[in-house]
C-alpha positions in Angstrom: 54.0 46.8 1.7 52.1 44.1 2.9 48.4 43.9 3.1 48.8 42.3 6.0 45.5 41.2 7.5 45.8 40.8 11.8 43.0 38.1 12.4 44.1 38.7 16.1 46.5 36.8 17.9 45.8 34.0 20.4 42.0 34.9 21.5 41.7 38.4 21.1 39.1 37.7 18.8 37.1 39.4 16.1 34.5 41.6 18.3 37.0 43.1 19.6 37.9 45.4 16.8 34.0 47.1 17.1 36.7 48.7 20.2 37.8 51.1 17.3 35.6 53.2 16.3 35.7 53.4 12.0 35.0 57.4 11.0 34.5 58.9 7.6 37.7 60.6 6.3 37.7 63.8 8.4 38.5 67.3 6.8 39.2 69.4 9.4 41.0 69.2 13.3 38.5 67.7 15.6 39.8 69.4 19.3 40.9 66.3 21.3 40.5 63.6 18.5 43.0 61.8 16.7 42.3 60.4 13.1 44.5 57.3 11.7 44.7 55.7 8.4 46.2 52.2 8.9 46.2 48.9 7.2 42.9 46.7 7.6 42.6 44.6 11.0 46.1 45.8 11.6 45.4 47.8 14.9 45.4 46.8 18.3 41.8 48.2 20.0 43.6 48.2 23.2 46.0 49.7 22.1 43.7 52.9 21.0 41.5 52.9 24.1 45.2 53.1 26.5 46.0 55.8 24.8 42.6 57.8 25.2 42.4 56.8 29.0 46.0 58.1 29.4 45.8 61.4 27.3 41.8 62.3 27.2 42.6 62.2 23.2 39.8 60.2 21.2 40.7 58.0 18.6 39.0 57.2 15.1 40.2 54.8 12.9 39.7 54.2 9.1 41.3 51.6 6.9 43.0 50.7 3.6 44.3 47.2 2.2 47.7 48.8 -0.1 50.2 51.3 -0.1 49.4 52.3 -3.2 46.1 53.1 -2.0 47.2 55.5 1.0 49.1 57.0 -1.8 46.8 57.7 -3.9 44.2 58.9 -1.6 47.2 61.8 -0.5 48.3 62.4 -3.5 44.6 63.5 -4.3 44.1 65.5 -1.6 42.4 63.5 1.2 43.2 65.5 4.2 41.9 65.1 7.7 44.2 62.2 9.2 46.7 63.1 11.5 49.0 59.4 11.4 49.2 56.8 8.3 51.2 53.4 8.1 53.4 53.6 5.3 55.8 50.4 4.5 59.7 50.8 3.9 60.1 50.8 0.3 57.1 53.3 0.0 58.8 56.1 2.8 60.8 57.7 -0.2 58.0 57.5 -2.9 56.4 59.4 0.3 58.9 61.5 0.9 60.0 62.2 -2.6 56.3 63.6 -3.1 55.9 66.0 -0.5 53.7 63.8 1.1 54.9 63.7 5.3 55.2 65.5 8.1 59.1 65.9 9.4 58.9 64.9 13.3 61.9 64.6 14.5 61.6 61.2 16.1 64.7 61.4 17.8 63.5 64.2 19.8 61.2 62.6 21.6 61.3 61.2 24.9 60.6 57.4 24.4 63.2 57.5 21.0 66.1 55.8 23.4 63.7 52.7 23.5 64.2 51.6 19.8 66.4 49.3 19.5 69.7 50.5 18.1 69.5 48.7 14.7 66.0 50.4 14.1 66.6 54.3 14.6 68.6 54.2 11.8 66.8 52.5 8.8 67.8 53.2 5.1 64.5 54.3 4.7 64.8 57.0 7.1 68.1 57.2 8.7 67.5 59.9 10.5 64.0 59.4 12.0 63.1 62.4 10.0 59.7 61.4 8.9 58.9 58.2 10.8 59.3 55.8 13.3 59.0 51.8 13.5 55.5 50.5 13.9 55.3 46.4 13.0 58.3 44.5 11.4 58.5 40.5 10.0 59.2 38.3 7.3 58.3 37.2 4.6 58.6 33.3 3.1 56.3 30.6 3.0 54.4 27.9 4.8 53.9 24.3 4.1 51.6 21.3 5.7 54.3 18.9 6.9 51.9 16.2 7.2 51.0 16.8 3.2 55.0 16.8 3.1 57.0 15.3 5.9 60.4 15.8 3.9 63.0 18.1 5.5 62.7 21.7 3.9 65.1 24.4 4.3 65.4 26.2 0.4 62.8 28.6 -1.4 63.3 25.8 -3.8 60.9 23.7 -2.1 58.3 26.9 -3.1 59.9 27.7 -6.7 60.4 24.1 -7.7 57.5 22.2 -5.8 57.8 18.2 -5.1 55.0 17.1 -7.2 52.6 16.6 -4.1 51.9 20.6 -3.7 50.6 20.2 -7.9 47.7 22.8 -7.7 48.0 23.1 -4.2 50.3 26.3 -3.8 49.5 29.9 -3.0 51.1 32.7 -4.1 50.9 36.7 -3.0 49.0 38.9 -5.1 51.3 41.1 -5.4 54.3 41.4 -8.2 57.1 43.2 -6.2 56.3 40.3 -3.3 56.5 37.5 -5.5 59.1 38.2 -7.8 61.5 39.7 -5.1 61.3 36.4 -3.4 62.3 34.8 -6.7 65.1 36.7 -7.1 66.5 35.8 -3.7 65.8 32.1 -4.1 68.5 32.4 -7.7 70.8 34.9 -5.3 69.7 38.2 -7.0 69.4 41.7 -5.0 65.6 42.9 -4.8 64.3 44.8 -7.2 67.3 43.5 -10.0 66.5 44.6 -13.9 68.9 43.1 -15.2 68.0 41.5 -18.0 69.5 37.9 -17.9 68.4 37.7 -14.2 64.9 38.7 -15.0 65.0 36.3 -17.7 65.8 33.6 -15.3 62.6 34.6 -12.6 60.3 34.6 -15.6 61.3 31.0 -16.2 61.3 29.9 -12.7 57.6 31.6 -12.3 56.6 29.9 -15.4 57.5 26.4 -14.3 56.1 27.3 -10.7 52.7 28.1 -12.4 51.4 24.7 -12.7 52.2 24.2 -9.1 49.9 27.5 -8.7 46.6 27.4 -7.3 45.7 31.1 -7.0 47.8 34.2 -6.7 46.0 36.3 -3.8 47.1 37.9 -0.7 44.1 37.7 1.1 42.7 34.9 3.0 45.9 32.7 3.1 45.4 31.2 6.7 42.1 30.5 5.9 42.9 28.5 3.1 46.1 27.0 4.9 44.1 25.8 7.5 41.2 24.6 5.2 43.8 22.0 3.2 42.5 24.3 -0.2 46.2 25.1 -0.3 49.0 23.2 1.1 51.8 25.3 1.0 51.7 29.3 0.3 54.2 32.3 0.5 53.4 34.1 3.6 54.0 36.5 6.0 55.3 35.5 9.5 53.1 36.9 11.7 50.1 35.3 9.7 51.9 32.0 9.2 52.2 31.9 13.1 48.2 32.6 13.3 48.3 29.6 11.0 50.1 27.3 13.3 47.9 27.9 16.3 45.2 26.9 13.7 46.5 23.7 12.3 49.7 22.5 14.0 50.8 20.6 11.1 52.2 23.9 9.2 55.4 25.1 9.2 57.1 28.6 8.3 60.2 27.9 6.8 63.4 30.2 7.3 65.3 28.9 4.0 68.6 29.0 4.0 68.9 31.5 1.4 67.0 34.2 3.2 63.9 36.1 3.7 62.3 39.3 2.4 62.4 41.8 5.4 59.6 44.4 5.5 59.1 47.7 8.0 55.7 49.0 8.5 56.3 52.6 9.9 54.1 55.8 11.4 54.0 58.7 9.9 52.1 62.6 9.9 50.6 63.3 6.4 51.4 66.7 5.0 48.2 68.7 6.2 47.3 66.7 9.7 45.3 68.5 11.1 46.7 68.2 14.9 50.6 67.2 14.5 51.5 67.6 18.4 48.8 65.1 19.2 49.9 62.8 16.2 53.3 63.2 17.7 52.5 62.1 21.3 50.9 58.6 19.5 54.4 58.2 18.2 56.1 59.0 21.5 53.1 56.2 22.9 54.3 54.0 20.8 58.0 53.8 21.4 56.8 52.8 25.1 57.4 48.7 25.5 54.3 48.2 27.0 52.4 50.2 24.2 54.9 48.4 21.4 54.4 44.8 23.1 49.9 45.5 23.5 50.5 46.0 19.3 52.5 42.9 18.8 50.2 40.6 21.0 47.3 41.8 18.3 48.8 41.6 15.3 51.6 38.9 15.8 54.6 40.2 14.5 57.7 42.0 16.0 58.2 45.5 17.0 61.6 47.7 17.6 61.0 48.6 20.8 63.8 47.3 23.5 61.8 45.8 26.7 59.2 45.0 25.1 59.1 41.4 25.5 58.8 40.9 28.7 55.2 42.3 28.3 54.3 39.3 25.3 51.9 37.0 25.8 54.1 33.7 26.3 52.7 31.8 23.1 54.1 34.9 21.2 57.4 35.4 22.7 57.8 31.4 22.3 56.6 31.3 18.8 59.1 29.9 16.4 57.2 32.3 13.4 58.5 35.6 16.1 62.1 34.5 16.2 63.9 34.1 12.9 67.6 31.7 13.6 70.3 34.3 15.0 71.8 33.4 11.3 68.8 34.4 9.5 69.4 36.3 6.2 67.1 39.1 5.8 67.0 41.3 3.1 65.0 44.3 3.0 64.1 45.8 -0.3 65.0 49.2 -1.2 61.6 50.0 -3.1 61.7 49.5 -7.0 62.1 52.2 -9.4 60.0 52.8 -12.7 62.1 51.0 -14.5 61.6 47.6 -12.0 58.7 48.4 -11.6 57.6 48.2 -15.3 60.0 45.0 -15.3 58.2 43.0 -13.0 54.7 44.4 -14.4 55.7 42.8 -17.6 56.3 39.5 -15.9 53.9 39.6 -13.9 51.5 40.1 -17.1 52.6 37.2 -18.8 52.9 34.5 -15.4 49.3 36.0 -14.7 48.0 35.0 -18.5 
C-alpha cells in the first residue's frame, strides 16, 4: 500500500543494508537459497542473517517501490521469488488473479503468537494466503516551531493555516491522498458517491495553493531540512523524522487515520515453497518480529515482541496510537473507485 522507505531506525545505519545481498531475479530453484522480493529498504539485514544462522538457508533480496510494480512483475510471469510482501488493499487483487500460493498459516507452530486481532484480517480472514509483516497508520506531521498552536484535526492538513502556504507535502499516490481526505470529510474509503467525490475534489483544489509537491519519496529529508513544514506521512517515517528534528509532531487526528498492513505471501511459481514457509513461521516469533520493527520503525502483529524493542522505539508516541484512536483500513478500491480517483487526481495535478 505504501512506498515506505525505512531509512533505518535509531542508529542501525544505511551501511547495514549491505549485509543483505541483492540478487537478479532467479529463474529456477537454488538449493538452500531463499529469494525474497520486498519494498525498498524494508527488510532488516540482521533478520536475514539470523534466519540463515538458524536454518542454514541463504537469503537473497530484490526490492521494488510499489504494489503496482510487484503486481505487474508477477502478472508478466516473473518467477524465482519465494516470498513477496503485499499490502492489505492489494491482497485480494493478487488472490483473485491467482498469483498467490495458499500457505495455511494457521497450522504453523508460531501462528499462536499473532495477536488475536491480526489472526483474522478482512483481506485474509483465515490466514490462507498471508501473515502480517508490519503495520502502521497514515496521518500527517507538522513543525511545532512553525505553528505552535494545538493541532488535533486533519483539517490542519487539508485547510492549512496561512503560515503553511507553499510548505505542505502530500503523497504522490491518488488513493492515499483521496482516502485520507474522505476520512476527514466523514466518508468511507473508496467512496464513489458523486456528491462526496465532488466535495473531496473541492477540498483538494482549495488545498492546492498550500502544497509544495505531491511525492511519497524523500519526506523525512524535506521535513528535517525545512523544505516543507507539514506533510502527509506514515507513522514509522514520522518517528524517524522526529528523532532527527524534535520540533516535528505526528498527529493522531480526532477524525482518525488510515491504517495499513503489509503481508508476507508466497507467489505462484515460487521455487522453494517449504523454505518460504519456514521464513513465514520464523517471522511470527516475537524476537524476530521485533528485529524488523526496530529496523523499519513500524508495529508488528506478534504478541510478546515489545520486550525486544529498543526502548526509544517502544516509548515513541508514533508507535503507540491512543487507545481510542480510530484506524480505518481501506478494503482496496474497485475499478470504479480507481477510475473516479484517477479523474480527481488528474484535475488536481494540472
